[in-house]
DRENVEX-681678 format. One line per 8 residues: number of its first residue (from 1); their letters; for each residue y, x, z of N, C-alpha, C, O. Coordinates in steps of 0.1 Angstrom, whole numbers. Each point is the difference from the previous one (the first is absolute). Layout:
<kemars>
NUM = A = Y:X:Z:Y:X:Z:Y:X:Z:Y:X:Z  ...
</kemars>
This chain:
<kemars>
1 = MISSTLIG = -2168:-333:331:14:-2:2:5:8:12:10:7:0  -18:-8:11:4:7:13:-1:15:-2:9:8:5  -19:-3:-13:-1:14:-1:11:6:-9:5:11:3  -1:-19:-13:12:5:-8:13:1:8:8:8:-2  -7:-18:11:12:0:9:0:12:9:10:7:2  -22:-4:4:-1:12:9:2:13:-8:6:9:6  -11:-9:-18:2:12:-8:15:2:-3:6:11:1  1:-22:-4:14:1:-3:8:4:13:10:8:-1
9 = IGIALAAV = -14:-13:12:7:4:13:-3:15:2:9:7:5  -21:-3:-7:-3:14:2:8:9:-9:5:11:4  -4:-15:-17:8:8:-9:15:0:4:7:11:-1  -2:-22:6:14:-1:4:2:10:12:10:7:1  -19:-8:9:1:9:11:0:15:-3:7:8:5  -16:-5:-15:-1:14:-4:13:4:-7:5:11:2  1:-20:-10:13:3:-6:11:2:10:8:9:-2  -8:-17:12:10:2:11:-2:14:6:10:7:3
17 = WVAVGAVV = -22:-3:1:-2:13:6:4:11:-9:6:10:5  -8:-11:-18:4:10:-9:15:1:-1:6:11:0  1:-23:0:14:0:0:6:6:12:10:7:0  -15:-11:12:4:6:13:-2:15:0:9:7:4  -20:-2:-9:-2:14:0:9:7:-10:5:11:4  -1:-17:-15:9:6:-9:14:1:6:7:10:-1  -3:-21:8:13:0:6:1:10:12:10:8:1  -20:-7:7:-1:10:11:1:14:-6:7:8:5
25 = FALRLPGQ = -15:-5:-15:0:13:-6:14:3:-6:5:12:1  2:-22:-7:13:3:-6:11:2:10:9:7:-2  -11:-13:14:11:1:10:-1:12:9:9:3:7  -20:3:-7:-2:12:9:8:12:-4:2:2:-12  3:6:22:7:12:-3:-11:11:-4:-11:-2:4  15:12:-11:-9:11:-3:-5:6:14:8:4:8  -21:-3:-7:-6:5:12:-2:-10:11:-6:3:11  11:-15:-13:-2:-11:10:-13:-7:-2:-4:-3:-12
33 = SVGEVMRV = -4:1:22:-13:-6:-1:1:-15:-3:10:-6:4  -20:0:-10:0:-14:-3:-1:-8:12:6:-11:1  -13:16:9:-1:-6:13:13:-2:7:3:-10:6  6:20:-7:13:-1:6:9:-11:-7:7:-7:6  -9:6:-19:7:-10:-8:-5:-14:4:8:-9:1  -21:8:2:-6:-13:4:5:-4:14:0:-12:3  4:22:5:6:-4:13:14:-5:0:5:-4:10  1:4:-22:14:-5:-1:0:-15:3:10:-5:6
41 = LPDSLRLA = -20:-3:-10:0:-14:2:1:-4:15:8:-8:4  -17:13:4:1:-4:14:12:6:7:6:-7:8  -1:18:-12:12:6:5:12:-9:-4:10:-2:8  -10:-3:-20:10:-9:-5:1:-13:8:11:-5:3  -23:0:0:-1:-13:8:6:3:14:7:-9:5  -10:20:1:5:4:13:15:1:-1:8:-4:9  -3:10:-20:15:2:-2:7:-13:-1:10:-3:6  -16:-6:-14:6:-14:-2:0:-7:14:10:-7:3
49 = AALYRDRS = -20:8:5:0:-7:13:10:6:9:7:-7:8  -6:21:-8:10:6:9:14:-3:-5:9:-3:9  -6:2:-22:13:-4:-4:3:-14:3:12:-4:3  -22:-5:-3:2:-14:3:3:-2:15:9:-8:3  -15:16:5:3:-1:15:13:7:4:5:-3:11  1:12:-19:12:7:3:12:-10:-1:4:-3:-11  1:-1:23:11:-9:0:14:6:-4:10:-7:-1  -10:20:0:13:6:-4:2:-1:-15:11:3:-5
57 = LPSSLRWR = -21:-6:-2:1:-2:-15:5:-14:-3:-3:-9:8  9:7:-20:5:-13:-4:-12:-11:-1:-11:4:-3  15:-16:6:-10:-11:-1:-5:-3:-14:-11:-5:-2  19:9:-8:-5:-1:-14:-13:7:-3:-8:-4:-8  7:16:15:-12:7:-1:-12:-8:5:-11:0:-7  12:-6:18:-11:-8:6:-3:-12:-9:-11:-3:-1  21:-3:-4:-2:-12:-9:-8:4:-13:-9:-7:-4  13:19:-1:-7:4:-12:-15:3:3:-9:-4:-8
65 = LRVAVIYS = 6:10:19:-14:2:4:-7:-13:3:-12:-1:-4  19:-8:10:-6:-13:4:-4:-7:-13:-11:-6:-1  20:5:-9:-3:-7:-12:-12:6:-7:-8:-7:-6  7:20:6:-12:7:-7:-13:-4:7:-10:-3:-7  10:3:20:-12:-4:8:-4:-14:-3:-11:-4:-2  21:-5:3:-2:-14:-2:-6:-3:-14:-9:-8:-2  15:15:-8:-4:-2:-14:-15:5:-1:-7:-6:-8  4:17:14:-13:5:-2:-11:-8:7:-12:0:-4
73 = VQPVNLIP = 15:-6:16:-11:-7:7:-1:-15:-4:-10:-7:3  20:2:-11:-1:-14:-4:-11:-1:-11:-1:9:-8  -6:-20:7:-11:-2:-9:5:-2:-15:-7:3:-9  19:-8:7:5:-3:-13:11:10:-3:11:0:6  -13:8:-16:9:11:-5:4:-3:-14:-5:-10:-7  13:18:1:4:0:-14:-12:1:-8:-2:-7:-10  -7:17:13:-13:2:-7:-10:-2:11:0:7:10  -9:-17:-11:-10:-3:10:-9:13:3:-3:7:-9
81 = DVIPVIGF = 0:-5:22:-8:11:4:-14:0:-5:-7:10:1  2:-22:-5:-14:-1:-5:-2:6:-13:-11:2:-4  22:1:-3:-1:7:-13:-3:15:2:9:6:6  -20:-1:-10:-3:14:3:11:10:-6:6:-3:-10  -4:13:17:10:11:-3:14:-4:0:8:4:9  -4:-13:-18:14:-4:-1:4:-10:11:12:-2:2  -21:-4:5:3:-9:10:8:6:12:8:-7:6  -11:19:-4:7:7:11:12:8:-5:7:7:8
89 = ADNVAVLA = -5:-6:-21:11:8:-5:14:-5:5:8:8:3  -7:-22:-3:13:-5:5:2:3:15:11:2:4  -22:-2:4:1:3:14:5:15:2:8:3:8  -14:6:-16:3:14:1:15:2:-5:7:8:6  -3:-15:-16:14:1:-5:10:-5:11:10:7:2  -13:-18:5:9:-5:10:0:9:12:11:3:6  -22:3:-2:-1:9:11:8:13:-3:7:5:8  -9:0:-21:8:12:-4:15:-3:0:8:9:5
97 = WSLRGALR = -4:-20:-10:14:-4:0:5:0:14:11:5:3  -18:-11:6:4:-2:14:1:14:7:10:3:7  -20:5:-9:0:14:7:11:8:-6:7:8:7  -5:-8:-20:11:8:-7:13:-5:6:9:9:3  -6:-22:-3:13:-4:5:1:3:15:11:3:4  -21:-4:4:0:3:14:4:15:2:8:3:9  -14:6:-17:3:14:2:14:3:-4:7:9:6  -2:-16:-16:14:2:-5:10:-5:11:10:7:3
105 = VAGQDAVV = -13:-18:3:9:-6:10:-1:8:13:11:3:6  -23:2:-2:-1:7:12:7:14:0:5:4:10  -6:2:-22:6:13:-1:-10:11:3:-10:-2:7  13:14:-12:-9:11:1:-3:4:15:-11:3:3  21:-3:5:-2:4:14:-10:-9:8:-8:5:7  10:-18:-9:-9:-9:7:-14:1:-6:-10:-1:8  8:3:-21:-13:1:-6:-7:13:6:-11:-1:4  18:12:-4:-6:12:5:-3:-1:15:-10:5:4
113 = FHWKGSPE = 18:-12:3:-2:-2:15:-13:-8:2:-7:4:9  5:-14:-17:-11:-9:3:-13:4:-8:-11:-5:3  12:15:-12:-12:3:-8:-9:8:9:4:10:7  -17:-14:-7:-10:7:9:-9:9:-9:-8:8:6  8:-9:-19:-9:8:-8:6:14:-3:10:4:6  -16:3:-15:5:13:-4:12:-1:-9:2:-10:-7  6:21:6:12:0:-9:-5:-2:-15:8:-6:-8  -19:12:5:-5:-2:-14:-3:-14:-3:2:-5:-11
121 = SLATLYRA = -8:-2:21:-3:-15:-2:13:-8:-2:0:-9:-8  10:13:16:13:-7:-2:6:2:-14:6:-9:-6  -7:22:2:5:3:-14:-8:-8:-10:6:-4:-10  -19:2:12:-8:-8:-9:4:-14:0:1:-6:-11  2:0:22:5:-13:1:13:-2:-7:1:-10:-8  8:19:10:13:-1:-7:-2:1:-15:7:-7:-8  -16:16:4:-3:1:-15:-6:-13:-5:3:-4:-11  -12:-2:18:-7:-12:-4:10:-12:-1:-1:-8:-9
129 = LRLPRTQA = 11:8:18:10:-11:0:12:4:-9:9:-8:-1  -10:19:-5:11:5:-9:14:0:7:10:-4:-5  -11:10:17:12:2:8:4:15:-1:-8:8:0  21:-6:1:4:15:0:-4:6:13:0:-5:10  -4:18:-12:-6:7:12:11:10:5:1:11:-5  7:-16:14:11:9:5:-4:3:15:-7:-8:6  12:19:-1:-4:3:14:9:-8:9:11:-4:-3  -17:2:15:7:-7:10:13:7:5:-1:12:1
137 = AGSRQRAC = 12:-19:0:12:6:3:0:7:14:5:11:1  -11:-17:9:0:5:13:-12:8:4:-2:3:12  -7:0:-21:-12:6:3:2:15:3:6:7:-8  -12:-2:19:1:14:3:-13:7:-3:-2:12:3  -8:-19:-9:-13:6:-2:1:8:-13:8:-3:-9  -18:13:8:0:7:-12:-6:-8:-12:-8:-9:3  12:11:-15:-5:-7:-11:-14:6:-4:-3:12:1  -6:-21:-6:-13:4:-4:2:8:-13:7:-4:-9
145 = RRCGWPGS = -14:15:8:1:8:-12:-6:-7:-13:6:2:-11  -16:-9:13:-7:-7:-12:8:-11:-6:1:-2:-12  5:-7:21:6:-12:-5:15:-1:3:6:-9:-5  0:18:13:14:0:3:4:-11:10:12:-3:2  -22:-2:5:2:-11:10:2:6:14:-8:9:3  17:-14:5:2:6:13:-12:-3:9:-6:-11:-1  3:20:11:-10:-3:10:-14:3:-5:-9:-8:2  6:20:-7:-13:3:-5:-9:2:12:4:1:12
153 = AASRR = -17:-1:-14:-10:2:11:2:14:7:-2:1:12  6:9:-20:3:13:6:12:-1:10:0:8:9  10:-16:-12:11:0:8:-2:-9:13:8:1:9  -19:-8:-8:-3:-8:11:-7:8:11:-2:-5:11  -3:16:-14:-7:8:10:9:7:10:-5:7:9
</kemars>
């Protein structure tokens, strides 16, 4: 009984890794490394924290981020986290909803100002959240040739 449970958990974890790999491969730009796409997650968390601390942005942005964090850390969710694979699907959906709404409310200029990652990673985040990729209105940086995003690594030198 225990061995079949462990085998089931192992298969579920393998399926999750295959799914994550497929999503990462699909979201990357041509010529963009998989490692750079994987760095989008920590950069996104830093962006959400920076947007949360920015008092010049509306309080609705902070409430949206607060709701997502509270929903994710509470033990009782819509789909319990003990269910392999799909148990965390509702958490990911709520976090994506929160981040997408926060980026829309904050506006392009605030997002570009607070983003610490590469322009290609920011373009990947916008593509993953299905947000339109427009250039920042007040940006004086050159646009990246590969992704069209302002502030390429070459322009930071």
